[in-house]
C-alpha angles and dihedrals in degrees: 000000000000117000112251115231114272112263110197093189088069090060087048087054091047087055092057090048098049094041092051090054097041097047092043089055094048089052104252103172118241098039101098092150098039089124089074086081084088091059090049086054090050094057092045093050091049090050097049098039093041089053093051093049097043092048090052090049093052096045099045107016090239141050125265092216096171090058091042095051092043088056091050092047091052092047100046112019108065098052092041090055092046094051092044094049092051093046091050092053094048090044087057090056099045116013120095118241093257089053097040088052091053087047088056092054093046088049092056090046095047094048093058093040098253103107092114088061092043094053091044092055091044096051110111152121094288099027113123115269118261092255091066097054112089095188098041093110092063089078091085091047089051089053090054093044088053088051092050088056100039102043099049089048090048092049090049091052092047096041096106090057094046096152089058096049098091092050090050092048090047090052092050091049089051090052092047093048091047089050089049095049092045099046103036091088093044101037112014098163092056093049091048098052109024126090101224089061093048099040092092089065094056093040088054088064091043092053093049090050091051092046091050092054097040093048099034095238118189091203089234109108113134135331091238090072091058092048093046092048093051090047091054093046093047089046091051095050094047105035112027115097128208092242109097093009132177098016115093094340092070087064089072102062091034092054092044093052091047091053093050092046090048091055100029096125097049116114102244141125095261093053091044090053091049092051095051109123093245098060090036090057093047087048089053093054093037098107092051091044091051089051099047105035096069100052089043090053095041099046097039094050090044093049093044094040090238126327124291091226147317091299095060090046090052091052091055092045090054090051088055091054093048091051090047093053091048091048092051094044101046104023114023101039099042094049094044095050101036114121115241113334092132093143092048093050094047096042093043092051091046092050095047088048092052093046090050091048092052095044091047090053092050091052092047100045092035091057092240097307100275090184086084090079131065115262093245091063097050102083095076090032089059091048090052092062097035102094105084116105133184109262099161093122091059118116135175107221117219091204141023132059096314097039111164095012118109111243123197120192121206133181122027123344117272141083110318116264093180125046118203119193128178151102131272090310087068089053086054094058096037096110093052089048091052092052092050092047093052092045092054091041090231123137115225139180126227123208112181132164121177116247091000116124113227093230136114125232101028137090125203139218115199131186094211093060140046126261087251090061090047090055090046091058090053092050094047094050090049092051090050090047092052097040103040092079087064095058098092097164094063116083099159125063130193121193116199122182147137089258097177090058092055094044098044097035096224141063124249135238110343091014100038090116090067114097133192125187121198120202130181118248115249094255099035099091087216117150120268092214133110111332094247088056093049090045089052092049093045093050094047093047091046090052091049091051093048098045099078089061099036115048089181114055123173131180127195114229106231114254112252111272114238097206103206099036124110117157095215095046092048092046093050092049091052095045093045095044098250095119136036118234091235092055105112100170092101092042103059145046127194112255089233091059091043091053094044090053091050098039101096093041091049099047095085091043094055092043094051091045090051090055092051092245089125144358121241124222108208122197092173097099089058094049103037140045122204093286110021142038114208138186088219117079118169091348095306131110110237098179129079094191135345094297111017126079125221128244089258089056090047091055093043090056095041092109090061087065093056093097090056092060098042113122110256115254 
């Protein structure tokens, strides 16, 4: 495995990649596509690792895998372990139990190179935002580690057909790209995180390295290639948007990187700039900078509840650079260049990995160790982690009336006698419904889709989700509409939703920035007027359509919204000394204000209840007195955020659902 000659322009390219990512994360304006730095890294890694492996295969006829993986271990493991250890200690000091528990799971996943799969599986409506996950950046490292495992094995398998290997790799790259292009609109989270949809980027580098060796390329073709490559990269960094990425947009930074690598030894201004000592140095520390910048950003902004301004952001960014330089000087370089010490490197990595796996399991199984905090702080801390339900019985049928819609049975086994349809507010009360279903010994079926109004004849456009998710809502509702008539066993229906959100078209308080627009479907004959009028008509029409099949229809009155409450934000403010325990301003709303917010949404509910078309389940008496509605009841926080209840609340309200599960007379 002969060492390839050092190419300083590659470190200059790494500098562009890492700076685009780091400055994007720290909020520098004008870098809407700064995240494409990861794509640049993928191509570079494919080029360098592909070149090493192909050279070894040509020289020896096989791969010296032990040597290859030892080099990878020396290069990657020490700085990762250092960053993770420091992040673990700081997490102990400042993260809430719910977040520390999730950190433990991420710690396990990142240590075994599966964090990309973990973050893909965890991405969801109530998953913590990206800025609260200190190890989120390890997803790209996991993709590369999977590449380091899969490609050498693939080359070993194909070694006897070496002349055909480039064609096979090109075919695999084409398949990966085609899958990425096809699925990005349908499954953007999968195409972003998972290796099969990113493999083409790494293979682009591999194929360039193979072509270079097979054809004896000097990588000095024409200046226009370097200029074109730089233009594509800069365009990607400044113009690409997260919406619809990766998809076709990822072709831009990948193509730009390939062009610069292809012409990296040509004497032109672009390459001279890339080989300047400043970008080369940043390229040398790029791995450490990538490792350290994200936990510095996440934990500092978390602890400070956001930055006070650009000066503070610059100070934390400076700290990230300092830590990166120290990591490179005293961890990366010494371990990479030490003579011998193979046993120490391997055993040290094994022990550190084992320790992190054990610690991750302790944090996970120990619910994030809530005993770290004083008892008087734990009410809101408990609420911040009280929104995970057991959905293990859920399936998504591939055939039948509800094909493609996730269905979740509750209660005893058997054909559903009660159908429960709703949005994330249905998720919030699931545990209470489960108790009521078992108490009545009646099987039921839950159909829930976050942010998706359980109404017929309307589509929605929501700022908090992607167009693909809006379309998925419309498809699910149409499937339910078409398939519900075939559910002969169900005679009772319960609808659950955030009705005020759909009627008013916006959130309130902390989520006032969220907007949702309802529109009548072309053939619905619903009115085009104000949104609350459309909501009223859609709800009334939906109930009329459902009534012939369901003699018993119930609607859950939406719990009063408490505009400025968020259990995580309040818990953090208490833990970090930004709020006093007796400050109730975030915890309450006047009943008058709560009723005003809900009035237009509840008008059709009350009207339909008055005519006997449905029965209303009302949790307000449990959450409000004559003047005030509060998240605290009997000393316990019953809200997760400003509009969703906790599992504790759902269980406390379980008796309200008893009428839903009464056997029809």
